[in-house]
DOLUMNU-841121 format. One line per 5 residues: number of its first residue (from 0); their letters; for each residue x, y, z of C-alpha. Coordinates in steps of 0.05 Angstrom, whole numbers. Example, Ala and Ser with C-alpha at 12.3 -4.5 7.8 and 13.67 -1.06 7.14 Angstrom:
0> AS> 246:-90:156  273:-21:143
***
This chain:
0> XXXXX> 2721:2030:2611  2714:2089:2566  2780:2121:2547  2794:2194:2538  2785:2180:2463
5> XXXXX> 2711:2167:2472  2680:2229:2439  2623:2258:2477  2568:2281:2429  2544:2338:2472
10> XXXXX> 2540:2382:2412  2482:2348:2379  2442:2392:2332  2409:2443:2378  2334:2443:2387
15> XXXXX> 2296:2493:2345  2284:2559:2382  2217:2590:2370  2172:2575:2311  2200:2570:2241
20> XXXXX> 2156:2593:2185  2146:2533:2138  2142:2536:2063  2080:2500:2039  2051:2479:1971
25> XXXXX> 1979:2470:1950  1944:2405:1940  1967:2395:1868  2017:2342:1852  2085:2360:1881
30> XXXXX> 2135:2372:1826  2200:2333:1843  2268:2340:1811  2322:2286:1816  2394:2303:1826
35> XXXXX> 2439:2248:1802  2443:2197:1746  2480:2138:1777  2459:2066:1792  2416:2083:1854
40> XXXXX> 2382:2141:1817  2365:2095:1759  2340:2033:1797  2306:2067:1857  2296:2142:1854
45> XXXXX> 2272:2150:1783  2223:2091:1786  2197:2114:1853  2186:2185:1831  2153:2163:1767
50> XXXXX> 2102:2120:1804  2089:2153:1871  2019:2178:1881  2013:2254:1887  2082:2264:1857
55> XXXXX> 2102:2291:1788  2171:2271:1766  2187:2337:1731  2262:2346:1722  2331:2314:1725
60> XXXXX> 2398:2347:1736  2466:2313:1728  2535:2332:1708  2529:2282:1651  2475:2314:1609
65> XXXXX> 2465:2254:1563  2455:2209:1624  2406:2261:1654  2368:2261:1589  2363:2187:1585
70> XXXXX> 2338:2184:1657  2288:2241:1644  2259:2204:1585  2238:2149:1633  2177:2191:1652
75> XXXXX> 2175:2251:1606  2215:2295:1655  2260:2351:1631  2335:2344:1634  2373:2408:1655
80> XXXXX> 2444:2428:1647  2438:2491:1693  2425:2475:1766  2389:2541:1780  2342:2529:1721
85> XXXXX> 2329:2459:1747  2310:2487:1816  2263:2537:1784  2225:2479:1753  2208:2440:1817
90> XXXXX> 2178:2443:1886  2222:2390:1917  2287:2356:1904  2309:2282:1914  2384:2270:1918
95> XXXXX> 2422:2210:1894  2494:2234:1891  2557:2225:1936  2547:2256:2005  2596:2313:1997
100> XXXXX> 2562:2333:1932  2494:2327:1963  2510:2371:2023  2531:2429:1977  2475:2424:1928
105> XXXXX> 2422:2414:1980  2441:2481:2013  2428:2514:1947  2361:2478:1938  2338:2495:2009
110> XXXXX> 2358:2567:2000  2315:2568:1936  2255:2544:1978  2255:2471:1956  2236:2413:2001
115> XXXXX> 2290:2360:2007  2291:2285:2003  2362:2268:2024  2405:2206:2022  2446:2183:2081
120> XXXXX> 2494:2206:2104  2472:2277:2094  2544:2300:2093  2614:2276:2107  2632:2328:2159
125> XXXXX> 2598:2358:2219  2608:2429:2191  2575:2411:2125  2517:2377:2160  2505:2436:2206
130> XXXXX> 2508:2485:2148  2454:2445:2114  2410:2444:2178  2418:2520:2182  2397:2528:2109
135> XXXXX> 2335:2484:2118  2315:2522:2181  2326:2590:2150  2284:2571:2089  2230:2536:2127
140> XXXXX> 2229:2477:2080  2212:2405:2096  2265:2350:2096  2267:2274:2100  2330:2231:2102
145> XXXXX> 2319:2164:2066  2343:2116:2120  2316:2057:2080  2296:2011:2138  2260:2067:2173
150> XXXXX> 2210:2069:2117  2201:1994:2106  2130:1977:2130  2145:1913:2168  2205:1944:2202
155> XXXXX> 2162:2003:2222  2112:1956:2253  2168:1921:2291  2196:1987:2316  2128:2008:2341
160> XXXXX> 2118:1940:2376  2184:1940:2412  2174:2012:2433  2110:1992:2467  2146:1933:2499
165> XXXXX> 2184:1979:2546  2257:1995:2558  2314:1957:2527  2382:1949:2560  2425:1941:2497
170> XXXXX> 2430:1921:2425  2476:1898:2370  2479:1908:2295  2522:1873:2244  2523:1893:2171
175> XXXXX> 2572:1856:2126  2570:1882:2056  2610:1857:1996  2614:1914:1946  2689:1919:1931
180> XXXXX> 2685:1885:1864  2684:1913:1794  2618:1876:1783  2583:1915:1840  2546:1977:1821
185> XXXXX> 2561:2004:1891  2636:1999:1884  2643:2076:1878  2700:2122:1895  2667:2153:1956
190> XXXXX> 2650:2084:1985  2722:2061:1974  2746:2123:2009  2699:2124:2068  2682:2049:2076
195> XXXXX> 2626:2016:2113  2626:2064:2171  2596:2120:2126  2556:2077:2079  2525:2026:2125
200> XXXXX> 2537:2059:2192  2481:2112:2183  2428:2057:2179  2453:2020:2241  2463:2083:2283
205> XXXXX> 2395:2111:2262  2359:2046:2281  2393:2037:2348  2383:2111:2364  2308:2102:2349
210> XXXXX> 2302:2043:2395  2351:2056:2452  2351:2132:2453  2400:2187:2430  2473:2170:2426
215> XXXXX> 2514:2208:2477  2583:2181:2460  2617:2130:2416  2681:2090:2419  2710:2057:2356
220> XXXXX> 2760:2006:2336  2785:1983:2268  2800:1916:2237  2828:1898:2169  2810:1943:2111
225> XXXXX> 2747:1984:2126  2723:1936:2182  2698:1981:2239  2672:1965:2309  2631:2015:2347
230> XXXXX> 2604:2017:2418  2547:2069:2426  2529:2096:2494  2456:2118:2494  2420:2170:2536
235> XXXXX> 2390:2133:2596  2447:2082:2602  2434:2031:2547  2494:2010:2504  2499:1978:2435
240> XXXXX> 2552:1951:2390  2559:1955:2314  2602:1916:2265  2609:1945:2195  2646:1931:2131
245> XXXXX> 2638:1935:2056  2694:1885:2044  2663:1819:2069  2665:1757:2025  2601:1747:1984
250> XXXXX> 2583:1686:2026  2582:1728:2089  2541:1787:2061  2487:1797:2114  2453:1845:2161
255> XXXXX> 2425:1832:2231  2401:1877:2286  2377:1854:2355  2359:1889:2420  2353:1855:2489
260> XXXXX> 2325:1869:2557  2277:1843:2610  2230:1816:2557  2285:1777:2522  2315:1788:2453
265> XXXXX> 2280:1820:2394  2309:1813:2324  2291:1863:2269  2257:1836:2206  2300:1825:2145
270> XXXXX> 2316:1883:2100  2269:1881:2039  2292:1878:1968  2241:1930:1945  2271:1997:1962
275> XXXXX> 2222:2031:1914  2164:2015:1961  2202:2044:2020  2219:2107:1980  2145:2115:1963
280> XXXXX> 2132:2120:2037  2187:2173:2047  2162:2213:1987  2090:2211:2012  2110:2236:2081
285> XXXXX> 2154:2291:2053  2097:2313:2007  2047:2314:2064  2096:2353:2106  2107:2403:2049
290> XXXXX> 2032:2412:2040  2014:2419:2113  2075:2455:2140  2070:2408:2199  2121:2388:2251
295> XXXXX> 2189:2364:2226  2195:2291:2206  2228:2243:2255  2281:2229:2201  2293:2301:2181
300> XXXXX> 2358:2335:2164  2371:2352:2237  2369:2277:2256  2412:2263:2196  2462:2315:2223
305> XXXXX> 2462:2280:2291  2478:2213:2258  2534:2247:2220  2561:2273:2286  2566:2201:2312
310> XXXXX> 2600:2177:2248  2650:2235:2250  2668:2221:2323  2678:2148:2306  2721:2165:2246
315> XXXXX> 2764:2210:2288  2777:2156:2338  2787:2103:2285  2840:2147:2252  2875:2158:2317
320> XXXXX> 2878:2082:2330  2908:2073:2260  2962:2124:2276  2984:2090:2340  3049:2048:2336
325> XXXXX> 3037:1973:2333  3048:1932:2395  3101:1881:2377  3116:1818:2417  3184:1810:2450
330> XXXXX> 3238:1777:2410  3240:1701:2413  3312:1695:2388  3335:1676:2458  3303:1610:2480
335> XXXXX> 3262:1615:2544  3289:1574:2601  3247:1510:2612  3194:1512:2665  3211:1457:2715
340> XXXXX> 3168:1425:2767  3179:1364:2809  3171:1299:2772  3112:1256:2789  3088:1189:2765
345> XXXXX> 3044:1184:2704  2983:1168:2747  2998:1228:2792  3008:1271:2731  2941:1252:2701
350> XXXXX> 2906:1264:2767  2938:1332:2774  2921:1352:2702  2994:1355:2678  3023:1330:2612
355> XXXXX> 3094:1325:2587  3116:1390:2556  3158:1391:2490  3203:1448:2517  3220:1410:2582
360> XXXXX> 3271:1355:2596  3246:1284:2598  3230:1288:2672  3197:1355:2668  3121:1364:2664
365> XXX> 3080:1425:2645  3007:1441:2662  2957:1414:2612
***
């Protein structure tokens, strides 16, 4: 039964009203700038931008200018100290910074007419996500949120196949990450603060939303550390469950997603190790959208804001659960009186399913 604490997500990002004029670019290579100089920027974004067809990796901005310069040297890009000068040098911006930093800078980039390749989650609050949606709509720029699995070719094929297979009654996702270690490049302050719900949750919610339909409400529970359990209620009646943590033992590090229905159970292909190839797909689709001014991408900032809404509702309920007083068992200082039943013979006891109880007198028997 859903409790009053199940937050109804009726306020999903509203549908666009009317036609929004779109900013387009010509058929030349789209000049991309990269915001961020951390691990993910170095191992994924910079290599992808430097090798993607139809893309010119033109500029890098970071608060650490020497790090930005080192990353820019990767492909002959220009490192910028001033963010406005950085924006003036590009057509589009890829972000690889913490979500709260991304949401603020992306508003400035959209307002300057730049197309956006965003990381998940797009923001850490509903208000920040909605402000970003408004900025993108007002500027008429294109946007794509890099939900990694959504751009992995074999997972895309699987999503198309199960969509053709018909309706699914439910699903489950379990993502056990192990990043809380000094040796992990993902052991960052924002992940320690927000946990698996905000780092891994966007992927799981986005995939289950794509398969089972929009999420109407969510219930949440919390385990040890950042361990989070979600139940998603989807439009049309399907339900799904999600288990998330960044604090699992290394031996348990894994990800699995399944859906089930009349046709049986369908398991999603494994997440690939080559995020650069998936980012190439996202970049190509954003570039095409920027050139054509076509319809919004399925994984645009508006969808990213809807996923943020789910996460924020789950966080609110998780916090409320943490604040509730613990249920403590009754004191056992006073021994319970023994449970007595009529004595029987050993053969009668065995036949009746009874065995001698340690808290009973010698002639007392307790149910097995």
